[in-house]
N, C-alpha and C positions, 0 to 999 in steps of 0.2 A: 348495375353497370357501372364504369368508372366514371363515365363524362354527366351522369345524373345525380354525381355525390354533390351533399351540401351542407353546410353546418346545422347544427342542431338550433332550435330558436334559442336566443340570449347566449349563444356562444361566442358571438362577436360582438363587441361594445365599440359604438364611434367615440372618437377620440373628443375630448371636452375643447371646445372652442373658445378661447380666451379673448379679452379686449376687442368685443365687438357690438360697443355701445351700453348704455344704462339702460336699456331694455332687456339685456341677455342674463341679468345678475352677475355675470363676471366681465362688465365691462372697468373702464377707468385703472384700478389697482389690478386687475384679474387677479381676484382671488388671493394677494400675496398682502395683503395690508397697508399700512403706512408707514413708509420709511424703514429704516432699519438693514442689517447685513442681509437677511432674507429677501427681501423684499428687491433687491439689487441682480442686474443680469449678471451669470457666471457665478453666483455664490453657491456655496454647496459645505453643508459641514462636514468635517472627515470623521471617520469611525472613532469613537473615544474623545471627540471635542466636548470640552464641559464649560464653554462661554468663556475662556481665558483661565480658568482656573486652574490649578496643576491637575492633570488626567490623573484617573483612579492608579492606571496601569504603571505610572512613573511615580505613585505616591507608595504604593507597595514594593516591600524590599525584595531584590534576588534571590532566590533561591535556588540551589540546586546545580547539575555540572550534567553535560552532554558529553558523551566521548564519541559522536558520532560519525565523524572524519574515520576514526582508527577502528571502529565497528567490524566485527569480523562476523560476514554471515554465511551462516553453513545451510548447505542442502542436506536434508536428513532422509535417512532412509531405513526402513526396519529390516531387521532380516528374517523376517516373514514374508516381506516383499521379494526379497532376494532368493529364496526358497522355492516359491510359487512361480517367480519370474520365466516362462519356458525359452526367451530369447536370448538368456544369458547363457555363454559358454561357461560352465563351473570347473574346467579342468585350466584353464586360462587366469591369471589374477584378475579380482575384478577390481576396477578401479571408477573414477568419474567417469572418462572417455565410455566405458562398456555399460556403465547405466543410463548416459546419456544415450545411447545408441539404443536401449532396452525402452527407452520412455519413461523410467523410473524417475529422473532428474530432469528440470526442464531447463532451467537457466544456467549458462555458461559460463565460465572462470569464475567458479566459487570455490569455498571450501567444501568437502565433502564428510558428512558427520555420521556414523552407523550406529543405530538404536536396536537395544536388545529387544523389542517385541516381536513374539512371533518364536515358532521352534525351528530349530535348525538340525536336518538330519545327515544332510553330505559333507563331508570336507571339502572348504574351499578357502582360499587365501584371497585376502581382501586388503585392497592400500587406500588409506583414507587420511583425511588430517586430524579426525578426532574420532573416540570410540566411546560411548558409554561402558559402564564398568560392568552390566552385565551383558552387553554384546561380546564382549572381549572375552570372559568367561565361557559364554556360549559358543564360541567360535573353536576357541583352544581344547574345550570339552569335546567335540567330535573330532578334533585332530587338525582344523584348520590353522592357519596364521593369520594374525592381525597386524599389518605392517602400516607404519605410520609415514606419511609422505615427507621427505626430508624438506621441500621447499616451503612448508607453511610455517609461517612466522610466529 
């Protein structure tokens, strides 16, 4: 029963009580030693602090480049998934909105890339921001169209 639940033995440990006199073994300096920065209240070393020496992360040279703010994030869908998805109306052009409605793409306001994994048997028109070379080849082989979206930068 929920009202009878208890912690396992040794699961909870009492907090160490500091500064309770000389008989407690943690009285007087309370386990902090004598003097120095770490014995003071409010003292806390930050990550990477090396006692005033120039820290390693500053001594090492900076390398590389990140273009993350201009990165294009594509939602990818394979041709095999489009072929087997029963929710898609293959007579209409298939675009990002149709794939989201069918549950093949989850996130919104993204770019769409079609990949060529899987077989394609029916003639379909797909509108996407990017196509892999094999996907474009397979779509055109069965008589479909691979249209690029114009708003893709």
